[in-house]
N, C-alpha and C positions, 0 to 999 in steps of 0.2 A: 896183290893190287887192288883187286875191287874193295877190300875193307874202305880206304880212306871216302870217296863218293858216298858210300852206306854211308857211313859215321857222318860224311858232312851233311849228307839229306837227312837224317833222321834230330841229328841236330838244330838243321834248317829249320824243322818240322814242329819239333819242340818249340822254339822261337819265337815259329808261326801262331803254333796255339798260347801261349803266353800272353803274346800282343795283343790275339784275339779276346784272351781273357781280361787282357787289364782295364782295353779298350769299352769292355761291357759292361763290366763293374764299374768304372770312372761314369757311365751313362748312366747305370743303373743310381747310383749318388747321386747324379745330375739331376736327373726325373725326381729322387725322395725331396733335393731342397725346392726344388721349382714347385713341385706337390705342398711343400710345408709350406713355403712360402706365402703361394696363392689360397693354403686353406684359413692361415694368420688372417691376411688381407678381409678375406670374404666371413671371417668371425670380427673383425676388429670393425668392418662396415655393419653387420648387423648390430652390433655391441650399439654402436654410435646412432646407428639409426632409432632401438630402440630408446635410445635416452633423447635425442634430438632429433625431432623427425626431419626437418627440412636439410639438414645437409647433406651435399651431395658429394660424390668424391672422384676421382681421377683415375683415369685407368692406366695401371704403372708396368714397362717393360721390365722385364727376368733378365737384372744384371747378368754379364759373363762371369767375374771373379768371385769366386766361394765368398771373401772377407765381404763384397759388397751384397750377396743374399743373405747374410749370418747380420751383419748391421739393417740391410731392411727387416729381418722377419723380425729384431730386435725392437726396431722402433718402431712397426702395428703391435705386438708384442705388448709392449707398453699403452699404446692408444688402446686396444683392446681393453686392457684393465684396467685404466683409468689414471695410471702414471706417466700422468701429460707433460712434463718435464722432463724426463727420459726421453720422452719420444721425441721432442723439441729438439733436446741435445742429440738423439739418431739421426733424426732427418736432416740437421744442419751439417752432419759429418758426412751423410749423404750427398748433401748439396755440395761441399766444398768439393769434392773429388768429381763431381760429373760434371763432364761436357758439353750431352745433348740436349739439346733445350728445350725440348718437350718433355723428356724425365726431369728437370729443374722446374719445370713449371708442377708436375705433379708432388714435387717433393714440397715445395713451396703451399699448396692446397692443403696439403696436412699437415702441415704445421700451424696455418691459419685452423685449419678444422678444430687442432688442439689448443691454441691461443682461445677457442672460442670456446671450450671446454672448460676449460679454467673461467672461464668468464671475462677473460681479458679482452674486453671487445675493440679499443683501440690496435692493438696488437694483430688482434685479427685481420682487421678491416685494413691497417697497413702491408697487409701480410700478404693480402687478398690484391691488393690495389697494385703491390707488386708482381705479384703470379696474370695479372689481368694484361698489364704492361706488356707483359713477354710475352703471351698469347698474342695480343693482335699485334707485334711486334713481326712476328711471325705466320700470322692471318690464320691462327687455328680455331676455328668456332666452336668447334664439342664444347675444348678446354676455357673459350671468355663464355658460354654461356653454365657452364656449371662457378664457375668463379662468381657470376651476378648473379647466382642461383643463390650461394651460398653467403654472399654479401646481404642478402636480402632476408637473410637468419638470420646474419648479427644484428642487421636495425630492427627486426622485429622485437628481440629481444632486451635492445634497447629504448623501446619504446618510440621508436623514430616509424609510423606503421607506414607515412607516404614515398619515403623514400624506399623501406622493405618493395612495398606495390610496384613501386618504380623497377628497382633491382629486379623484381620476380618474371614481372612483366615482360621487361627485356631479353632476358634467361630463355621464358618461354618463345618469344620471337622467334630468337635463333636457333632452337631446337625445332622447333616447328618446321623453320627454313631446311634446314637441315635433314627432316624426315627422323629424329631422334625421339621414338615416343617413346622412351622409357626417363629419359630428360623432358618431352615436355605430359606426361603423367606426374613427375613429382613436383614441375613446378606447378601446376593444375592444383596439388594437393596441398603445395603451400598458399596457394592462395585462399584454398579453404577455412586451411587455420588461420589466414588474415580474416576475412570475412564470419565463421564463428566467434573469433575474439572481439569483434565488432557487433556480436548481435544479430548479423545477416544470416540469420541460418538456410534463407529460401537459394542465397546467393551462394556461400560455402558446401551447400551440400549440390547444388549443381554442379562445382566445382571436381566434391570428391566422385559426383557422378560418372562423370568425364574423364576422372584419372585409373575409377576403380575398373571402366573398360578398357582402357588402355594395358595400367598393370597388368590384366584376366588377358591380354592377349599376347604381351608380351612374356607371359611365363611366369613374372615374378610374384611369387607365391607370399612371398613376405609381406610385401610393401601392400600388395593385394590385399593380405588380411588385415593389416593396420588401417587402408581404407575402408573398408567394409564396418571393421566397428566404429571409426567417427561417420560413417552414414547410419548404423543403427540409434550410436547415439543421438543423432539430431532427429530422425525420423520419429525416437519416443517423446523429446522434447514436444515435438509439436503436435503427437498426439495429445501427449498432456493441459497441453496450452490450449487443444482447442476446446 
Protein backbone atom coordinates (compact mmCIF):
# COMPACT_ATOMS: atom_id res chain seq x y z
CA UNK A 1 0.00 0.00 0.00
CA UNK A 2 2.94 2.33 0.52
CA UNK A 3 4.27 1.77 -3.02
CA UNK A 4 1.69 4.09 -4.64
CA UNK A 5 2.59 7.29 -2.77
CA UNK A 6 6.29 6.54 -3.30
CA UNK A 7 5.76 6.11 -7.04
CA UNK A 8 3.68 9.27 -7.19
CA UNK A 9 6.37 11.13 -5.29
CA UNK A 10 9.07 9.88 -7.65
CA UNK A 11 6.98 10.80 -10.70
CA UNK A 12 6.30 14.22 -9.24
CA UNK A 13 10.00 14.72 -8.54
CA UNK A 14 10.97 13.72 -12.09
CA UNK A 15 8.29 16.01 -13.52
CA UNK A 16 9.60 18.86 -11.39
CA UNK A 17 13.17 18.25 -12.55
CA UNK A 18 12.07 18.14 -16.19
CA UNK A 19 10.10 21.37 -15.74
CA UNK A 20 13.10 23.11 -14.19
CA UNK A 21 15.39 21.73 -16.92
CA UNK A 22 13.02 22.95 -19.64
CA UNK A 23 12.78 26.37 -17.97
CA UNK A 24 16.56 26.69 -17.66
CA UNK A 25 17.17 25.59 -21.27
CA UNK A 26 14.47 27.96 -22.54
CA UNK A 27 15.96 30.81 -20.51
CA UNK A 28 19.45 30.03 -21.82
CA UNK A 29 18.15 30.11 -25.40
CA UNK A 30 16.44 33.45 -24.75
CA UNK A 31 19.66 34.85 -23.32
CA UNK A 32 21.61 33.63 -26.37
CA UNK A 33 19.06 35.22 -28.72
CA UNK A 34 19.20 38.51 -26.80
CA UNK A 35 23.01 38.44 -26.80
CA UNK A 36 23.05 37.76 -30.54
CA UNK A 37 20.62 40.63 -31.16
CA UNK A 38 22.66 43.08 -29.07
CA UNK A 39 25.88 41.95 -30.75
CA UNK A 40 24.54 42.46 -34.27
CA UNK A 41 23.08 45.86 -33.31
CA UNK A 42 26.46 46.93 -31.94
CA UNK A 43 28.23 45.67 -35.07
CA UNK A 44 25.75 47.49 -37.32
CA UNK A 45 26.17 50.72 -35.36
CA UNK A 46 29.95 50.48 -35.48
CA UNK A 47 29.96 49.81 -39.23
CA UNK A 48 27.63 52.72 -39.86
CA UNK A 49 29.72 55.05 -37.71
CA UNK A 50 32.82 53.98 -39.65
CA UNK A 51 31.09 54.87 -42.92
CA UNK A 52 29.03 57.83 -41.73
CA UNK A 53 30.39 59.56 -38.64
CA UNK A 54 27.34 61.79 -38.27
CA UNK A 55 24.69 59.09 -37.82
CA UNK A 56 23.10 58.50 -34.43
CA UNK A 57 21.21 55.37 -33.43
CA UNK A 58 18.10 54.76 -31.29
CA UNK A 59 17.88 52.39 -28.36
CA UNK A 60 15.99 49.22 -29.23
CA UNK A 61 14.08 47.07 -26.75
CA UNK A 62 14.46 43.29 -27.01
CA UNK A 63 11.18 41.84 -28.38
CA UNK A 64 9.33 39.14 -26.45
CA UNK A 65 8.72 36.73 -29.33
CA UNK A 66 11.38 34.59 -31.01
CA UNK A 67 10.05 35.57 -34.46
CA UNK A 68 10.49 39.28 -33.79
CA UNK A 69 14.00 38.73 -32.43
CA UNK A 70 14.97 36.80 -35.56
CA UNK A 71 13.50 39.50 -37.82
CA UNK A 72 15.37 42.22 -35.96
CA UNK A 73 18.61 40.24 -36.12
CA UNK A 74 18.12 39.96 -39.89
CA UNK A 75 17.34 43.69 -40.18
CA UNK A 76 20.49 44.76 -38.34
CA UNK A 77 22.64 42.12 -40.02
CA UNK A 78 21.59 43.51 -43.41
CA UNK A 79 22.26 47.05 -42.20
CA UNK A 80 25.70 45.98 -40.99
CA UNK A 81 26.52 44.24 -44.27
CA UNK A 82 25.33 47.10 -46.48
CA UNK A 83 22.27 45.23 -47.79
CA UNK A 84 20.11 48.26 -47.27
CA UNK A 85 17.05 47.27 -49.33
CA UNK A 86 16.77 44.02 -47.34
CA UNK A 87 17.34 45.95 -44.13
CA UNK A 88 14.50 48.35 -44.94
CA UNK A 89 12.19 45.46 -45.84
CA UNK A 90 12.88 43.74 -42.51
CA UNK A 91 12.41 46.93 -40.48
CA UNK A 92 9.12 47.64 -42.32
CA UNK A 93 7.93 44.14 -41.38
CA UNK A 94 8.92 44.82 -37.76
CA UNK A 95 7.02 48.10 -37.93
CA UNK A 96 3.86 46.45 -39.27
CA UNK A 97 3.33 44.34 -36.15
CA UNK A 98 4.69 46.75 -33.51
CA UNK A 99 2.25 48.60 -31.24
CA UNK A 100 4.72 50.22 -28.83
CA UNK A 101 5.24 53.77 -30.09
CA UNK A 102 8.80 54.14 -28.85
CA UNK A 103 9.83 50.92 -30.56
CA UNK A 104 8.10 52.08 -33.76
CA UNK A 105 10.15 55.28 -33.63
CA UNK A 106 13.34 53.22 -33.30
CA UNK A 107 12.41 51.21 -36.41
CA UNK A 108 11.61 54.38 -38.36
CA UNK A 109 15.00 55.87 -37.42
CA UNK A 110 16.71 52.68 -38.58
CA UNK A 111 14.79 52.80 -41.87
CA UNK A 112 15.84 56.43 -42.29
CA UNK A 113 19.46 55.46 -41.64
CA UNK A 114 19.21 52.76 -44.32
CA UNK A 115 17.77 55.20 -46.86
CA UNK A 116 20.55 57.66 -46.03
CA UNK A 117 23.19 54.98 -46.49
CA UNK A 118 21.78 54.31 -49.96
CA UNK A 119 22.04 58.00 -50.82
CA UNK A 120 18.24 58.32 -50.90
CA UNK A 121 18.21 61.57 -49.00
CA UNK A 122 14.62 62.66 -49.62
CA UNK A 123 13.27 59.28 -48.48
CA UNK A 124 15.49 59.51 -45.39
CA UNK A 125 14.23 63.01 -44.57
CA UNK A 126 10.58 61.95 -44.94
CA UNK A 127 11.13 58.92 -42.71
CA UNK A 128 13.00 60.90 -40.06
CA UNK A 129 10.24 63.53 -40.12
CA UNK A 130 7.61 60.85 -39.52
CA UNK A 131 9.68 59.54 -36.62
CA UNK A 132 10.13 63.07 -35.25
CA UNK A 133 6.37 63.73 -35.29
CA UNK A 134 5.79 60.53 -33.33
CA UNK A 135 8.50 61.41 -30.82
CA UNK A 136 6.99 64.87 -30.44
CA UNK A 137 3.55 63.36 -29.79
CA UNK A 138 4.78 61.15 -26.94
CA UNK A 139 7.19 63.77 -25.57
CA UNK A 140 10.34 61.71 -26.10
CA UNK A 141 13.19 64.23 -26.01
CA UNK A 142 15.95 61.66 -26.47
CA UNK A 143 14.50 60.38 -29.75
CA UNK A 144 13.76 63.93 -30.90
CA UNK A 145 17.42 64.80 -30.44
CA UNK A 146 18.54 61.64 -32.24
CA UNK A 147 16.29 62.40 -35.22
CA UNK A 148 17.37 66.05 -35.41
CA UNK A 149 21.00 64.92 -35.42
CA UNK A 150 20.39 62.50 -38.27
CA UNK A 151 18.45 65.12 -40.21
CA UNK A 152 21.49 67.36 -39.81
CA UNK A 153 23.68 64.66 -41.34
CA UNK A 154 21.34 64.17 -44.30
CA UNK A 155 21.19 67.91 -44.99
CA UNK A 156 24.98 68.13 -44.69
CA UNK A 157 25.43 65.49 -47.37
CA UNK A 158 22.77 67.17 -49.51
CA UNK A 159 24.88 70.32 -49.38
CA UNK A 160 22.28 72.27 -47.37
CA UNK A 161 24.76 73.36 -44.72
CA UNK A 162 22.61 75.98 -42.97
CA UNK A 163 19.82 73.47 -42.41
CA UNK A 164 22.39 70.92 -41.25
CA UNK A 165 23.80 73.30 -38.63
CA UNK A 166 20.28 74.26 -37.55
CA UNK A 167 19.29 70.64 -36.94
CA UNK A 168 22.57 69.73 -35.26
CA UNK A 169 22.25 72.73 -32.94
CA UNK A 170 18.64 71.88 -32.03
CA UNK A 171 19.70 68.32 -31.28
CA UNK A 172 22.64 69.57 -29.24
CA UNK A 173 20.37 71.84 -27.17
CA UNK A 174 18.07 68.93 -26.32
CA UNK A 175 20.93 66.55 -25.49
CA UNK A 176 22.44 69.19 -23.20
CA UNK A 177 19.09 69.86 -21.51
CA UNK A 178 18.52 66.17 -20.72
CA UNK A 179 22.16 65.65 -19.63
CA UNK A 180 22.92 63.12 -22.37
CA UNK A 181 26.69 63.44 -22.55
CA UNK A 182 27.13 60.90 -25.35
CA UNK A 183 24.49 62.57 -27.52
CA UNK A 184 26.04 65.95 -26.77
CA UNK A 185 29.45 64.63 -27.81
CA UNK A 186 28.07 63.19 -31.06
CA UNK A 187 26.56 66.50 -32.05
CA UNK A 188 29.65 68.48 -31.09
CA UNK A 189 31.59 66.11 -33.35
CA UNK A 190 29.02 66.62 -36.13
CA UNK A 191 29.40 70.38 -35.89
CA UNK A 192 33.16 69.92 -35.98
CA UNK A 193 32.80 68.03 -39.27
CA UNK A 194 30.69 70.88 -40.69
CA UNK A 195 33.18 73.60 -39.83
CA UNK A 196 36.13 71.49 -40.92
CA UNK A 197 34.42 71.14 -44.29
CA UNK A 198 33.91 74.91 -44.41
CA UNK A 199 37.61 75.50 -43.76
CA UNK A 200 37.11 76.95 -40.26
CA UNK A 201 39.76 74.77 -38.64
CA UNK A 202 39.87 76.49 -35.27
CA UNK A 203 36.13 76.29 -34.72
CA UNK A 204 36.15 72.66 -35.85
CA UNK A 205 39.01 71.91 -33.49
CA UNK A 206 37.14 73.46 -30.56
CA UNK A 207 34.10 71.28 -31.25
CA UNK A 208 36.23 68.15 -31.65
CA UNK A 209 38.07 68.79 -28.39
CA UNK A 210 34.82 69.23 -26.47
CA UNK A 211 33.45 66.06 -28.07
CA UNK A 212 36.62 64.10 -27.30
CA UNK A 213 36.47 64.98 -23.58
CA UNK A 214 32.85 63.83 -23.34
CA UNK A 215 33.50 60.62 -25.29
CA UNK A 216 36.39 59.84 -22.94
CA UNK A 217 34.25 60.45 -19.83
CA UNK A 218 31.46 58.27 -21.28
CA UNK A 219 33.92 55.47 -22.05
CA UNK A 220 32.97 55.59 -25.75
CA UNK A 221 36.35 54.34 -26.95
CA UNK A 222 35.44 53.89 -30.61
CA UNK A 223 33.96 57.39 -31.03
CA UNK A 224 36.77 58.81 -28.93
CA UNK A 225 39.39 57.25 -31.23
CA UNK A 226 37.73 58.64 -34.37
CA UNK A 227 37.47 62.13 -32.85
CA UNK A 228 41.11 61.99 -31.73
CA UNK A 229 42.10 61.22 -35.34
CA UNK A 230 40.13 64.28 -36.49
CA UNK A 231 41.88 66.43 -33.89
CA UNK A 232 45.35 65.23 -34.88
CA UNK A 233 44.63 65.85 -38.57
CA UNK A 234 43.58 69.44 -37.89
CA UNK A 235 46.51 70.07 -35.54
CA UNK A 236 48.86 68.76 -38.23
CA UNK A 237 47.27 71.01 -40.86
CA UNK A 238 47.55 74.00 -38.53
CA UNK A 239 51.25 73.31 -37.96
CA UNK A 240 51.86 73.03 -41.71
CA UNK A 241 50.16 76.34 -42.38
CA UNK A 242 52.29 78.26 -39.84
